[in-house]
Biopython code that builds the backbone (N, CA, C, O; Angstrom):
import numpy as np
from Bio.PDB.StructureBuilder import StructureBuilder

atoms = [
    (1, "MET", "N", (-5.685, 16.535, 11.017)),
    (1, "MET", "CA", (-5.880, 15.492, 11.952)),
    (1, "MET", "C", (-6.189, 16.095, 13.302)),
    (1, "MET", "O", (-5.284, 16.492, 14.035)),
    (2, "SER", "N", (-7.458, 16.164, 13.628)),
    (2, "SER", "CA", (-7.872, 16.844, 14.856)),
    (2, "SER", "C", (-7.667, 15.982, 16.082)),
    (2, "SER", "O", (-7.325, 16.508, 17.141)),
    (3, "GLU", "N", (-7.866, 14.640, 15.980)),
    (3, "GLU", "CA", (-7.676, 13.791, 17.113)),
    (3, "GLU", "C", (-6.333, 13.098, 16.998)),
    (3, "GLU", "O", (-5.870, 12.836, 15.889)),
    (4, "ASN", "N", (-5.697, 12.796, 18.125)),
    (4, "ASN", "CA", (-4.370, 12.264, 18.120)),
    (4, "ASN", "C", (-4.421, 10.743, 18.356)),
    (4, "ASN", "O", (-4.428, 10.295, 19.502)),
    (5, "PHE", "N", (-4.456, 9.953, 17.274)),
    (5, "PHE", "CA", (-4.473, 8.505, 17.363)),
    (5, "PHE", "C", (-3.066, 8.006, 17.035)),
    (5, "PHE", "O", (-2.508, 8.351, 15.993)),
    (6, "SER", "N", (-2.492, 7.189, 17.931)),
    (6, "SER", "CA", (-1.110, 6.776, 17.734)),
    (6, "SER", "C", (-0.861, 6.026, 16.452)),
    (6, "SER", "O", (0.198, 6.181, 15.845)),
    (7, "ASP", "N", (-1.825, 5.202, 16.015)),
    (7, "ASP", "CA", (-1.627, 4.470, 14.769)),
    (7, "ASP", "C", (-1.588, 5.394, 13.557)),
    (7, "ASP", "O", (-0.780, 5.188, 12.652)),
    (8, "GLN", "N", (-2.446, 6.403, 13.526)),
    (8, "GLN", "CA", (-2.484, 7.346, 12.427)),
    (8, "GLN", "C", (-1.246, 8.219, 12.442)),
    (8, "GLN", "O", (-0.656, 8.478, 11.393)),
    (9, "VAL", "N", (-0.842, 8.678, 13.626)),
    (9, "VAL", "CA", (0.368, 9.488, 13.752)),
    (9, "VAL", "C", (1.606, 8.728, 13.291)),
    (9, "VAL", "O", (2.457, 9.255, 12.575)),
    (10, "PHE", "N", (1.678, 7.454, 13.730)),
    (10, "PHE", "CA", (2.787, 6.633, 13.371)),
    (10, "PHE", "C", (2.869, 6.425, 11.838)),
    (10, "PHE", "O", (3.939, 6.552, 11.243)),
    (11, "LEU", "N", (1.709, 6.100, 11.211)),
    (11, "LEU", "CA", (1.680, 5.882, 9.775)),
    (11, "LEU", "C", (2.088, 7.133, 9.033)),
    (11, "LEU", "O", (2.882, 7.081, 8.094)),
    (12, "GLU", "N", (1.537, 8.265, 9.459)),
    (12, "GLU", "CA", (1.900, 9.510, 8.786)),
    (12, "GLU", "C", (3.379, 9.812, 8.867)),
    (12, "GLU", "O", (3.977, 10.261, 7.889)),
    (13, "TYR", "N", (3.973, 9.570, 10.017)),
    (13, "TYR", "CA", (5.416, 9.802, 10.161)),
    (13, "TYR", "C", (6.229, 8.907, 9.218)),
    (13, "TYR", "O", (7.138, 9.382, 8.537)),
    (14, "VAL", "N", (5.899, 7.615, 9.183)),
    (14, "VAL", "CA", (6.620, 6.661, 8.367)),
    (14, "VAL", "C", (6.463, 6.998, 6.898)),
    (14, "VAL", "O", (7.450, 7.053, 6.164)),
    (15, "ILE", "N", (5.249, 7.220, 6.466)),
    (15, "ILE", "CA", (5.007, 7.491, 5.029)),
    (15, "ILE", "C", (5.668, 8.779, 4.591)),
    (15, "ILE", "O", (6.315, 8.813, 3.544)),
    (16, "LYS", "N", (5.523, 9.832, 5.362)),
    (16, "LYS", "CA", (6.121, 11.125, 4.981)),
    (16, "LYS", "C", (7.664, 11.038, 4.965)),
    (16, "LYS", "O", (8.327, 11.768, 4.228)),
    (17, "SER", "N", (8.210, 10.147, 5.777)),
    (17, "SER", "CA", (9.667, 9.926, 5.757)),
    (17, "SER", "C", (10.145, 9.228, 4.520)),
    (17, "SER", "O", (11.306, 9.374, 4.139)),
    (18, "LEU", "N", (9.268, 8.461, 3.869)),
    (18, "LEU", "CA", (9.670, 7.640, 2.723)),
    (18, "LEU", "C", (9.439, 8.327, 1.382)),
    (18, "LEU", "O", (10.150, 8.030, 0.422)),
    (19, "VAL", "N", (8.475, 9.229, 1.282)),
    (19, "VAL", "CA", (8.057, 9.794, -0.012)),
    (19, "VAL", "C", (8.785, 11.088, -0.337)),
    (19, "VAL", "O", (9.366, 11.743, 0.529)),
    (20, "ASP", "N", (8.730, 11.431, -1.624)),
    (20, "ASP", "CA", (9.314, 12.714, -2.075)),
    (20, "ASP", "C", (8.311, 13.861, -2.003)),
    (20, "ASP", "O", (8.698, 15.029, -2.049)),
    (21, "ASN", "N", (7.013, 13.530, -1.889)),
    (21, "ASN", "CA", (5.947, 14.520, -1.874)),
    (21, "ASN", "C", (5.126, 14.389, -0.590)),
    (21, "ASN", "O", (3.959, 14.000, -0.639)),
    (22, "PRO", "N", (5.736, 14.718, 0.576)),
    (22, "PRO", "CA", (4.986, 14.508, 1.829)),
    (22, "PRO", "C", (3.722, 15.367, 1.960)),
    (22, "PRO", "O", (2.814, 15.026, 2.717)),
    (23, "GLN", "N", (3.668, 16.468, 1.230)),
    (23, "GLN", "CA", (2.497, 17.351, 1.284)),
    (23, "GLN", "C", (1.249, 16.671, 0.657)),
    (23, "GLN", "O", (0.118, 17.092, 0.897)),
    (24, "ASP", "N", (1.482, 15.626, -0.138)),
    (24, "ASP", "CA", (0.346, 14.924, -0.774)),
    (24, "ASP", "C", (-0.164, 13.721, 0.000)),
    (24, "ASP", "O", (-1.098, 13.055, -0.446)),
    (25, "VAL", "N", (0.424, 13.431, 1.141)),
    (25, "VAL", "CA", (-0.010, 12.283, 1.952)),
    (25, "VAL", "C", (-1.304, 12.612, 2.694)),
    (25, "VAL", "O", (-1.389, 13.598, 3.425)),
    (26, "LYS", "N", (-2.295, 11.771, 2.489)),
    (26, "LYS", "CA", (-3.586, 11.907, 3.187)),
    (26, "LYS", "C", (-3.932, 10.563, 3.809)),
    (26, "LYS", "O", (-3.862, 9.529, 3.144)),
    (27, "ILE", "N", (-4.297, 10.579, 5.062)),
    (27, "ILE", "CA", (-4.649, 9.359, 5.770)),
    (27, "ILE", "C", (-6.027, 9.530, 6.376)),
    (27, "ILE", "O", (-6.280, 10.484, 7.112)),
    (28, "ASP", "N", (-6.922, 8.596, 6.060)),
    (28, "ASP", "CA", (-8.302, 8.587, 6.595)),
    (28, "ASP", "C", (-8.377, 7.424, 7.592)),
    (28, "ASP", "O", (-7.908, 6.322, 7.308)),
    (29, "ARG", "N", (-8.961, 7.677, 8.738)),
    (29, "ARG", "CA", (-9.088, 6.630, 9.788)),
    (29, "ARG", "C", (-10.545, 6.330, 10.061)),
    (29, "ARG", "O", (-11.322, 7.237, 10.358)),
    (30, "LYS", "N", (-10.924, 5.068, 9.963)),
    (30, "LYS", "CA", (-12.291, 4.634, 10.247)),
    (30, "LYS", "C", (-12.241, 3.477, 11.238)),
    (30, "LYS", "O", (-11.375, 2.605, 11.166)),
    (31, "VAL", "N", (-13.181, 3.497, 12.151)),
    (31, "VAL", "CA", (-13.255, 2.450, 13.164)),
    (31, "VAL", "C", (-14.645, 1.782, 13.016)),
    (31, "VAL", "O", (-15.678, 2.451, 12.973)),
    (32, "ASP", "N", (-14.621, 0.440, 12.940)),
    (32, "ASP", "CA", (-15.887, -0.321, 12.916)),
    (32, "ASP", "C", (-15.708, -1.586, 13.754)),
    (32, "ASP", "O", (-14.732, -1.714, 14.494)),
    (33, "GLU", "N", (-16.653, -2.518, 13.636)),
    (33, "GLU", "CA", (-16.586, -3.702, 14.483)),
    (33, "GLU", "C", (-15.396, -4.584, 14.180)),
    (33, "GLU", "O", (-15.018, -5.409, 15.012)),
    (34, "LEU", "N", (-14.791, -4.433, 13.006)),
    (34, "LEU", "CA", (-13.636, -5.236, 12.645)),
    (34, "LEU", "C", (-12.307, -4.617, 13.118)),
    (34, "LEU", "O", (-11.272, -5.284, 13.107)),
    (35, "GLY", "N", (-12.343, -3.358, 13.528)),
    (35, "GLY", "CA", (-11.136, -2.699, 14.010)),
    (35, "GLY", "C", (-10.940, -1.333, 13.330)),
    (35, "GLY", "O", (-11.894, -0.646, 12.964)),
    (36, "VAL", "N", (-9.683, -0.982, 13.183)),
    (36, "VAL", "CA", (-9.329, 0.328, 12.589)),
    (36, "VAL", "C", (-8.876, 0.108, 11.171)),
    (36, "VAL", "O", (-8.070, -0.782, 10.900)),
    (37, "LEU", "N", (-9.396, 0.925, 10.248)),
    (37, "LEU", "CA", (-8.953, 0.890, 8.848)),
    (37, "LEU", "C", (-8.338, 2.264, 8.546)),
    (37, "LEU", "O", (-8.997, 3.301, 8.618)),
    (38, "LEU", "N", (-7.058, 2.220, 8.209)),
    (38, "LEU", "CA", (-6.344, 3.413, 7.761)),
    (38, "LEU", "C", (-6.246, 3.352, 6.251)),
    (38, "LEU", "O", (-5.715, 2.394, 5.688)),
    (39, "THR", "N", (-6.770, 4.397, 5.593)),
    (39, "THR", "CA", (-6.711, 4.468, 4.131)),
    (39, "THR", "C", (-5.714, 5.523, 3.729)),
    (39, "THR", "O", (-5.796, 6.670, 4.170)),
    (40, "LEU", "N", (-4.760, 5.133, 2.880)),
    (40, "LEU", "CA", (-3.645, 6.004, 2.496)),
    (40, "LEU", "C", (-3.782, 6.456, 1.076)),
    (40, "LEU", "O", (-3.979, 5.646, 0.171)),
    (41, "ASP", "N", (-3.676, 7.770, 0.871)),
    (41, "ASP", "CA", (-3.642, 8.364, -0.466)),
    (41, "ASP", "C", (-2.304, 9.094, -0.605)),
    (41, "ASP", "O", (-1.944, 9.890, 0.262)),
    (42, "ILE", "N", (-1.568, 8.830, -1.685)),
    (42, "ILE", "CA", (-0.278, 9.490, -1.896)),
    (42, "ILE", "C", (-0.142, 9.934, -3.344)),
    (42, "ILE", "O", (-0.956, 9.583, -4.198)),
    (43, "ASN", "N", (0.876, 10.693, -3.597)),
    (43, "ASN", "CA", (1.213, 11.126, -4.948)),
    (43, "ASN", "C", (1.554, 9.921, -5.808)),
    (43, "ASN", "O", (2.259, 9.027, -5.339)),
    (44, "PRO", "N", (1.079, 9.861, -7.057)),
    (44, "PRO", "CA", (1.376, 8.680, -7.907)),
    (44, "PRO", "C", (2.854, 8.387, -8.075)),
    (44, "PRO", "O", (3.246, 7.229, -8.213)),
    (45, "ALA", "N", (3.687, 9.437, -8.066)),
    (45, "ALA", "CA", (5.128, 9.255, -8.243)),
    (45, "ALA", "C", (5.754, 8.519, -7.031)),
    (45, "ALA", "O", (6.835, 7.945, -7.155)),
    (46, "ASP", "N", (5.094, 8.535, -5.891)),
    (46, "ASP", "CA", (5.620, 7.899, -4.684)),
    (46, "ASP", "C", (5.099, 6.480, -4.455)),
    (46, "ASP", "O", (5.505, 5.829, -3.493)),
    (47, "MET", "N", (4.240, 6.006, -5.292)),
    (47, "MET", "CA", (3.645, 4.686, -5.083)),
    (47, "MET", "C", (4.675, 3.561, -4.947)),
    (47, "MET", "O", (4.564, 2.701, -4.074)),
    (48, "GLY", "N", (5.677, 3.586, -5.827)),
    (48, "GLY", "CA", (6.696, 2.534, -5.804)),
    (48, "GLY", "C", (7.489, 2.534, -4.502)),
    (48, "GLY", "O", (7.910, 1.472, -4.043)),
    (49, "LYS", "N", (7.701, 3.689, -3.903)),
    (49, "LYS", "CA", (8.446, 3.772, -2.642)),
    (49, "LYS", "C", (7.637, 3.154, -1.499)),
    (49, "LYS", "O", (8.212, 2.559, -0.587)),
    (50, "ILE", "N", (6.366, 3.285, -1.540)),
    (50, "ILE", "CA", (5.503, 2.753, -0.468)),
    (50, "ILE", "C", (5.241, 1.247, -0.660)),
    (50, "ILE", "O", (5.177, 0.504, 0.320)),
    (51, "ILE", "N", (5.097, 0.810, -1.874)),
    (51, "ILE", "CA", (4.840, -0.621, -2.131)),
    (51, "ILE", "C", (6.148, -1.400, -1.992)),
    (51, "ILE", "O", (6.169, -2.446, -1.345)),
    (52, "GLY", "N", (7.228, -0.917, -2.580)),
    (52, "GLY", "CA", (8.510, -1.602, -2.497)),
    (52, "GLY", "C", (8.565, -2.813, -3.431)),
    (52, "GLY", "O", (7.579, -3.177, -4.073)),
    (53, "ARG", "N", (9.726, -3.410, -3.481)),
    (53, "ARG", "CA", (9.895, -4.590, -4.345)),
    (53, "ARG", "C", (9.044, -5.738, -3.827)),
    (53, "ARG", "O", (9.125, -6.125, -2.661)),
    (54, "GLN", "N", (8.228, -6.269, -4.727)),
    (54, "GLN", "CA", (7.363, -7.408, -4.435)),
    (54, "GLN", "C", (6.465, -7.099, -3.218)),
    (54, "GLN", "O", (6.016, -8.006, -2.519)),
    (55, "GLY", "N", (6.219, -5.816, -2.989)),
    (55, "GLY", "CA", (5.305, -5.432, -1.915)),
    (55, "GLY", "C", (5.901, -5.509, -0.517)),
    (55, "GLY", "O", (5.177, -5.433, 0.475)),
    (56, "ASN", "N", (7.222, -5.659, -0.437)),
    (56, "ASN", "CA", (7.846, -5.876, 0.879)),
    (56, "ASN", "C", (7.758, -4.639, 1.796)),
    (56, "ASN", "O", (7.591, -4.795, 3.006)),
    (57, "THR", "N", (7.866, -3.426, 1.251)),
    (57, "THR", "CA", (7.756, -2.247, 2.103)),
    (57, "THR", "C", (6.348, -2.130, 2.647)),
    (57, "THR", "O", (6.162, -1.855, 3.832)),
    (58, "ALA", "N", (5.348, -2.336, 1.794)),
    (58, "ALA", "CA", (3.963, -2.257, 2.275)),
    (58, "ALA", "C", (3.669, -3.341, 3.336)),
    (58, "ALA", "O", (2.952, -3.075, 4.301)),
    (59, "LYS", "N", (4.217, -4.549, 3.164)),
    (59, "LYS", "CA", (4.045, -5.594, 4.146)),
    (59, "LYS", "C", (4.647, -5.215, 5.444)),
    (59, "LYS", "O", (4.043, -5.440, 6.493)),
    (60, "ALA", "N", (5.858, -4.629, 5.419)),
    (60, "ALA", "CA", (6.524, -4.232, 6.647)),
    (60, "ALA", "C", (5.770, -3.105, 7.363)),
    (60, "ALA", "O", (5.701, -3.108, 8.592)),
    (61, "ILE", "N", (5.209, -2.153, 6.632)),
    (61, "ILE", "CA", (4.413, -1.099, 7.239)),
    (61, "ILE", "C", (3.140, -1.709, 7.890)),
    (61, "ILE", "O", (2.760, -1.319, 8.994)),
    (62, "ARG", "N", (2.525, -2.615, 7.231)),
    (62, "ARG", "CA", (1.318, -3.279, 7.761)),
    (62, "ARG", "C", (1.655, -4.068, 9.068)),
    (62, "ARG", "O", (0.891, -4.057, 10.034)),
    (63, "THR", "N", (2.782, -4.723, 9.051)),
    (63, "THR", "CA", (3.225, -5.465, 10.237)),
    (63, "THR", "C", (3.449, -4.515, 11.392)),
    (63, "THR", "O", (3.004, -4.789, 12.507)),
    (64, "LEU", "N", (4.128, -3.402, 11.156)),
    (64, "LEU", "CA", (4.358, -2.434, 12.211)),
    (64, "LEU", "C", (3.034, -1.823, 12.723)),
    (64, "LEU", "O", (2.884, -1.559, 13.916)),
    (65, "LEU", "N", (2.104, -1.609, 11.820)),
    (65, "LEU", "CA", (0.816, -1.068, 12.264)),
    (65, "LEU", "C", (0.079, -2.069, 13.137)),
    (65, "LEU", "O", (-0.600, -1.674, 14.084)),
    (66, "ARG", "N", (0.195, -3.346, 12.841)),
    (66, "ARG", "CA", (-0.431, -4.375, 13.690)),
    (66, "ARG", "C", (0.153, -4.368, 15.073)),
    (66, "ARG", "O", (-0.549, -4.560, 16.066)),
    (67, "VAL", "N", (1.468, -4.142, 15.129)),
    (67, "VAL", "CA", (2.124, -4.078, 16.466)),
    (67, "VAL", "C", (1.625, -2.863, 17.254)),
    (67, "VAL", "O", (1.338, -2.963, 18.447)),
    (68, "VAL", "N", (1.528, -1.729, 16.581)),
    (68, "VAL", "CA", (0.965, -0.545, 17.218)),
    (68, "VAL", "C", (-0.442, -0.785, 17.699)),
    (68, "VAL", "O", (-0.833, -0.375, 18.792)),
    (69, "GLY", "N", (-1.221, -1.487, 16.820)),
    (69, "GLY", "CA", (-2.610, -1.830, 17.209)),
    (69, "GLY", "C", (-2.683, -2.749, 18.421)),
    (69, "GLY", "O", (-3.508, -2.558, 19.315)),
    (70, "MET", "N", (-1.796, -3.762, 18.438)),
    (70, "MET", "CA", (-1.807, -4.689, 19.570)),
    (70, "MET", "C", (-1.501, -3.964, 20.886)),
    (70, "MET", "O", (-2.080, -4.285, 21.924)),
    (71, "LYS", "N", (-0.602, -3.001, 20.837)),
    (71, "LYS", "CA", (-0.251, -2.204, 21.996)),
    (71, "LYS", "C", (-1.486, -1.455, 22.561)),
    (71, "LYS", "O", (-1.612, -1.228, 23.764)),
    (72, "ASN", "N", (-2.399, -1.081, 21.614)),
    (72, "ASN", "CA", (-3.574, -0.332, 21.984)),
    (72, "ASN", "C", (-4.861, -1.185, 21.944)),
    (72, "ASN", "O", (-5.973, -0.659, 21.891)),
    (73, "ASN", "N", (-4.668, -2.536, 21.972)),
    (73, "ASN", "CA", (-5.808, -3.455, 21.928)),
    (73, "ASN", "C", (-6.770, -3.199, 20.789)),
    (73, "ASN", "O", (-7.985, -3.192, 20.982)),
    (74, "ALA", "N", (-6.216, -2.986, 19.578)),
    (74, "ALA", "CA", (-7.022, -2.744, 18.407)),
    (74, "ALA", "C", (-6.416, -3.493, 17.224)),
    (74, "ALA", "O", (-5.208, -3.726, 17.170)),
    (75, "ARG", "N", (-7.268, -3.862, 16.288)),
    (75, "ARG", "CA", (-6.797, -4.462, 15.049)),
    (75, "ARG", "C", (-6.713, -3.355, 14.016)),
    (75, "ARG", "O", (-7.710, -2.710, 13.691)),
    (76, "VAL", "N", (-5.505, -3.145, 13.506)),
    (76, "VAL", "CA", (-5.286, -2.062, 12.548)),
    (76, "VAL", "C", (-4.945, -2.627, 11.208)),
    (76, "VAL", "O", (-4.036, -3.448, 11.086)),
    (77, "ASN", "N", (-5.678, -2.188, 10.171)),
    (77, "ASN", "CA", (-5.427, -2.572, 8.772)),
    (77, "ASN", "C", (-5.092, -1.354, 7.941)),
    (77, "ASN", "O", (-5.528, -0.246, 8.252)),
    (78, "LEU", "N", (-4.330, -1.549, 6.899)),
    (78, "LEU", "CA", (-3.975, -0.453, 5.992)),
    (78, "LEU", "C", (-4.470, -0.753, 4.588)),
    (78, "LEU", "O", (-4.261, -1.848, 4.066)),
    (79, "LYS", "N", (-5.126, 0.226, 3.982)),
    (79, "LYS", "CA", (-5.554, 0.143, 2.583)),
    (79, "LYS", "C", (-4.812, 1.273, 1.848)),
    (79, "LYS", "O", (-4.900, 2.444, 2.217)),
    (80, "ILE", "N", (-4.097, 0.886, 0.818)),
    (80, "ILE", "CA", (-3.352, 1.891, 0.011)),
    (80, "ILE", "C", (-4.158, 2.114, -1.268)),
    (80, "ILE", "O", (-4.276, 1.212, -2.097)),
    (81, "ASN", "N", (-4.706, 3.305, -1.423)),
    (81, "ASN", "CA", (-5.489, 3.630, -2.607)),
    (81, "ASN", "C", (-4.557, 3.812, -3.804)),
    (81, "ASN", "O", (-3.498, 4.430, -3.689)),
    (82, "GLU", "N", (-4.960, 3.270, -4.949)),
    (82, "GLU", "CA", (-4.185, 3.439, -6.139)),
    (82, "GLU", "C", (-4.505, 4.832, -6.692)),
    (82, "GLU", "O", (-5.666, 5.146, -6.955)),
    (83, "PRO", "N", (-3.494, 5.650, -6.862)),
    (83, "PRO", "CA", (-3.712, 7.049, -7.288)),
    (83, "PRO", "C", (-4.221, 7.133, -8.698)),
    (83, "PRO", "O", (-3.980, 6.247, -9.517)),
    (84, "GLU", "N", (-4.938, 8.221, -8.980)),
    (84, "GLU", "CA", (-5.412, 8.485, -10.351)),
    (84, "GLU", "C", (-4.187, 8.670, -11.247)),
    (84, "GLU", "O", (-3.193, 9.285, -10.861)),
    (85, "GLY", "N", (-4.294, 8.121, -12.445)),
    (85, "GLY", "CA", (-3.167, 8.294, -13.381)),
    (85, "GLY", "C", (-1.965, 7.413, -13.131)),
    (85, "GLY", "O", (-0.869, 7.674, -13.625)),
    (86, "SER", "N", (-2.188, 6.356, -12.349)),
    (86, "SER", "CA", (-1.072, 5.439, -12.099)),
    (86, "SER", "C", (-0.714, 4.691, -13.369)),
    (86, "SER", "O", (-1.519, 4.638, -14.300)),
    (87, "ARG", "N", (0.462, 4.120, -13.425)),
    (87, "ARG", "CA", (0.978, 3.474, -14.612)),
    (87, "ARG", "C", (0.391, 2.090, -14.807)),
    (87, "ARG", "O", (0.587, 1.494, -15.866)),
    (88, "ARG", "N", (-0.321, 1.559, -13.828)),
    (88, "ARG", "CA", (-0.843, 0.201, -13.950)),
    (88, "ARG", "C", (-2.143, 0.257, -14.725)),
    (88, "ARG", "O", (-3.127, 0.833, -14.261)),
    (89, "ASP", "N", (-2.146, -0.338, -15.898)),
    (89, "ASP", "CA", (-3.368, -0.437, -16.674)),
    (89, "ASP", "C", (-3.360, -1.798, -17.387)),
    (89, "ASP", "O", (-2.479, -2.622, -17.145)),
    (90, "SER", "N", (-4.327, -2.023, -18.248)),
    (90, "SER", "CA", (-4.450, -3.328, -18.914)),
    (90, "SER", "C", (-3.265, -3.626, -19.809)),
    (90, "SER", "O", (-2.984, -4.801, -20.044)),
    (91, "GLN", "N", (-2.561, -2.646, -20.316)),
    (91, "GLN", "CA", (-1.422, -2.878, -21.235)),
    (91, "GLN", "C", (-0.181, -3.229, -20.478)),
    (91, "GLN", "O", (0.666, -3.948, -21.009)),
    (92, "THR", "N", (-0.019, -2.744, -19.215)),
    (92, "THR", "CA", (1.238, -2.974, -18.507)),
    (92, "THR", "C", (1.129, -4.075, -17.489)),
    (92, "THR", "O", (2.131, -4.388, -16.846)),
    (93, "GLN", "N", (-0.034, -4.691, -17.296)),
    (93, "GLN", "CA", (-0.108, -5.762, -16.313)),
    (93, "GLN", "C", (0.617, -6.972, -16.814)),
    (93, "GLN", "O", (0.676, -7.226, -18.017)),
    (94, "THR", "N", (1.177, -7.729, -15.879)),
    (94, "THR", "CA", (1.910, -8.920, -16.249)),
    (94, "THR", "C", (0.954, -9.987, -16.708)),
    (94, "THR", "O", (-0.176, -10.045, -16.224)),
    (95, "PRO", "N", (1.375, -10.852, -17.644)),
    (95, "PRO", "CA", (0.483, -11.912, -18.130)),
    (95, "PRO", "C", (0.216, -12.926, -17.061)),
    (95, "PRO", "O", (1.002, -13.105, -16.131)),
    (96, "SER", "N", (-0.921, -13.598, -17.209)),
    (96, "SER", "CA", (-1.271, -14.657, -16.233)),
    (96, "SER", "C", (-0.350, -15.837, -16.483)),
    (96, "SER", "O", (0.359, -15.891, -17.488)),
    (97, "ALA", "N", (-0.372, -16.795, -15.536)),
    (97, "ALA", "CA", (0.507, -17.971, -15.690)),
    (97, "ALA", "C", (0.158, -18.755, -16.929)),
    (97, "ALA", "O", (1.060, -19.234, -17.616)),
    (98, "SER", "N", (-1.116, -18.908, -17.245)),
    (98, "SER", "CA", (-1.470, -19.679, -18.460)),
    (98, "SER", "C", (-1.014, -18.946, -19.733)),
    (98, "SER", "O", (-0.590, -19.594, -20.689)),
    (99, "GLU", "N", (-1.094, -17.602, -19.760)),
    (99, "GLU", "CA", (-0.574, -16.888, -20.901)),
    (99, "GLU", "C", (0.928, -17.028, -21.020)),
    (99, "GLU", "O", (1.443, -17.114, -22.135)),
    (100, "SER", "N", (1.644, -17.053, -19.921)),
    (100, "SER", "CA", (3.100, -17.204, -19.910)),
    (100, "SER", "C", (3.465, -18.624, -20.464)),
    (100, "SER", "O", (4.402, -18.773, -21.248)),
    (101, "VAL", "N", (2.733, -19.596, -20.049)),
    (101, "VAL", "CA", (2.969, -20.974, -20.500)),
    (101, "VAL", "C", (2.678, -21.070, -22.003)),
    (101, "VAL", "O", (3.449, -21.677, -22.747)),
    (102, "ASP", "N", (1.569, -20.474, -22.446)),
    (102, "ASP", "CA", (1.222, -20.473, -23.862)),
    (102, "ASP", "C", (2.294, -19.813, -24.678)),
    (102, "ASP", "O", (2.640, -20.311, -25.749)),
    (103, "GLN", "N", (2.834, -18.707, -24.213)),
    (103, "GLN", "CA", (3.882, -17.965, -24.913)),
    (103, "GLN", "C", (5.142, -18.813, -24.974)),
    (103, "GLN", "O", (5.799, -18.869, -26.014)),
    (104, "ALA", "N", (5.495, -19.485, -23.855)),
    (104, "ALA", "CA", (6.702, -20.316, -23.847)),
    (104, "ALA", "C", (6.572, -21.486, -24.832)),
    (104, "ALA", "O", (7.539, -21.841, -25.505)),
    (105, "MET", "N", (5.368, -22.087, -24.914)),
    (105, "MET", "CA", (5.156, -23.169, -25.853)),
    (105, "MET", "C", (5.322, -22.712, -27.293)),
    (105, "MET", "O", (5.901, -23.417, -28.118)),
    (106, "GLN", "N", (4.800, -21.509, -27.588)),
    (106, "GLN", "CA", (4.954, -20.957, -28.949)),
    (106, "GLN", "C", (6.425, -20.688, -29.251)),
    (106, "GLN", "O", (6.893, -20.936, -30.363)),
    (107, "ASP", "N", (7.136, -20.190, -28.275)),
    (107, "ASP", "CA", (8.576, -19.882, -28.491)),
    (107, "ASP", "C", (9.362, -21.154, -28.761)),
    (107, "ASP", "O", (10.332, -21.113, -29.518)),
    (108, "LEU", "N", (8.981, -22.284, -28.173)),
    (108, "LEU", "CA", (9.725, -23.514, -28.363)),
    (108, "LEU", "C", (9.505, -24.099, -29.737)),
    (108, "LEU", "O", (10.311, -24.906, -30.200)),
    (109, "LYS", "N", (8.434, -23.711, -30.399)),
    (109, "LYS", "CA", (8.105, -24.283, -31.714)),
    (109, "LYS", "C", (8.838, -23.574, -32.853)),
    (109, "LYS", "O", (8.582, -23.865, -34.021)),
    (110, "LEU", "N", (9.734, -22.658, -32.535)),
    (110, "LEU", "CA", (10.473, -21.908, -33.579)),
    (110, "LEU", "C", (11.272, -22.801, -34.450)),
    (110, "LEU", "O", (11.944, -22.329, -35.367)),
]
sb = StructureBuilder()
sb.init_structure("model")
sb.init_model(0)
sb.init_chain("A")
sb.init_seg("    ")
for serial, (resi, resn, name, xyz) in enumerate(atoms, 1):
    if name == "N":
        sb.init_residue(resn, " ", resi, " ")
    sb.init_atom(name, np.array(xyz, "f"), 0.0, 1.0, " ", f" {name:<3s}", serial, name[0])
structure = sb.get_structure()
């Protein structure tokens, strides 16, 4: 990180404090007409720590980044890249609402 941007420094500090593999944290910062986009890459084993239950940790981090951005008159957004080899695939995804209802209807016919 050659330039010292407060939003990027803040995000790096928070993320490295939460994960077990801080050496794998990579943050890319891009600025365009919509504002600042911080893209986060982490170790696959740490994904759950950053997302949190029902995404609450990620939401909190995004909220804090918006506050940092407001202080600097910038709109800051966070994109968390899904790491290669993550456990989320077509077999482990939760069923859609209609599939859940269909399954419940079948279970009732026993």
